[in-house]
N, C-alpha and C positions, 0 to 999 in steps of 0.2 A: 485408401486403399484395404480399409479397416473393414470384416465384414462385417462389427456388428455396429457399423454406426447408421443401420434404421432408431437404435435405441433412442436417440441425441433427440430426432423431432417429432412429439407426438402430435395429431391431429388434432384441430380445436373442436369441442366438443356441450354440449348445453343439456343440462339435467332436466329433465320438463315430465309432465303429471301424464301418464297414456289412457286412452279411454274403458280398457279392460282386462291391459299388464301390469296397474301404480305404474311405478314414478319405471322411466326407459333412458335414453340417450338420442340425440341426433347430433348429427353433422353438422358442425358452423362453416364448413370451408366443402371445399370438393375435396372426394378422394378416389386414386385411380386405382383402378385394380391393381396388387400387388406391394401398395402403400404400406406400411407400418400405417397404426390406425394409436393404440395405446397399450400401454405397458401397464398385465394385468398384479396390482401388488398388494400384498398384505403381509401381515403376520404368519409365517413359513412356523408349522406347527407337525407331527407325524400321525398316524393313522388311531394309534391308542391316545392321541390328546382329541383328534377328530371327533372320533365318536363319543367322547367326552364330555364334549362341548355341543356337540349334535343331539343329545340327549335330554343338554340343559337346557339348550331351547324347546328344546318339545311339551318338557316339564313348567316351562314358562307360556306356550302356544304362542310361539314366535313363527313364524308363516313364513319366514324368508332370510332366504340363505343365502348368503356371497362365499361358499369356497369353493375352490375349483380343485379336485385332486389331479397332480404332476404325476407322482405314481406311489403306491403303499403305503410309505411313510413320508413322504412329501407333498404335505398338501396348503394350498393359499388362501389359508382365514381372510376374507377381507373384511367381516364385520365390524370391527374397529377402525382400523388402520389398513382401510382400503381406500382405491380412488374411485373417480369418475366411472372404471370401466366395471365397477360393479354392478351400476342399473343397466348397462347392456343388456338389454334382454334374448328369450330365446328365439327360434325361429326354426322350423321345418325346412328349408328352405334361408339361411342366411346371408348377409352377404361381407361377412366374415368368419375370418377361425381364429382359435389358440394355435401355436408354433411356440417347444420349447426352443432355447436360445443357448446357445456359453458366450455368458461374456465375461474377461476375467475370471476364468473360471467358475464361476457363476453360475446354476439354473435359474434362464428366463424366463415369465411367460408373455407373450406377445404377443396381442391383436392383428390382423393383418385384411386388408378387404378382396376380398374374391373375387370382386365386382367393383365398375364406379357407382360411384355413393355422392348421390346430391344434395348440397343446400339440404337441408329442413329433414335426410331421411333418416329414418330411427338405423341403428347400429345395432347387430345383431347376431350372433352365432349361435349353433345347435350345444345346448347343455350339455348332452350325454346325461339325462340326469340318471341318479344309482336314489333308488329307492329306500328308505333306510325304516322309515316305520307310516303309517299312516295308509289311510287311498292313497290310487295316484294323482299327482296334480294335474288337472287340466288343462289344456294347452288350446291359448287363442292369438297363436299366430296371422291365423288367418291363410295360410297358402294354402297353395292347391292341393301340397300333397301333404297337411299337416293329418300327423295321426292320430287325433284326439288325447293324448294325454300326452305328461314328457314320458 
């Protein structure tokens, strides 16, 4: 009867090199619409720490960012302490979405399927990317409704 059961069974995924989007993740099993796919995990930091880390990354010339803003002072930084979920790529027509859940009094971020996903399909969600510095990032999702930029 527990409503938090979805977080107990993650789907199997594989990290793969993509043609246009660097590393990505594909499904290793069929996933039904509404299924829990994986939890987005990492180090939880506040907004100030997030900005400091982004500035450090900019100074180093890093091009890949693995941060997910849950709220103003709740950012999950999966750069060094993440899981396979950090390799889910962006799509303007994603097959997954992020959802905030309360599990044992703590906020957790889950990825859930928006549609049925077949074995081998890339796993994607809409990053709702916030540009912090530099030029806008080009989008390579290939969706019919692609905005061209993240």
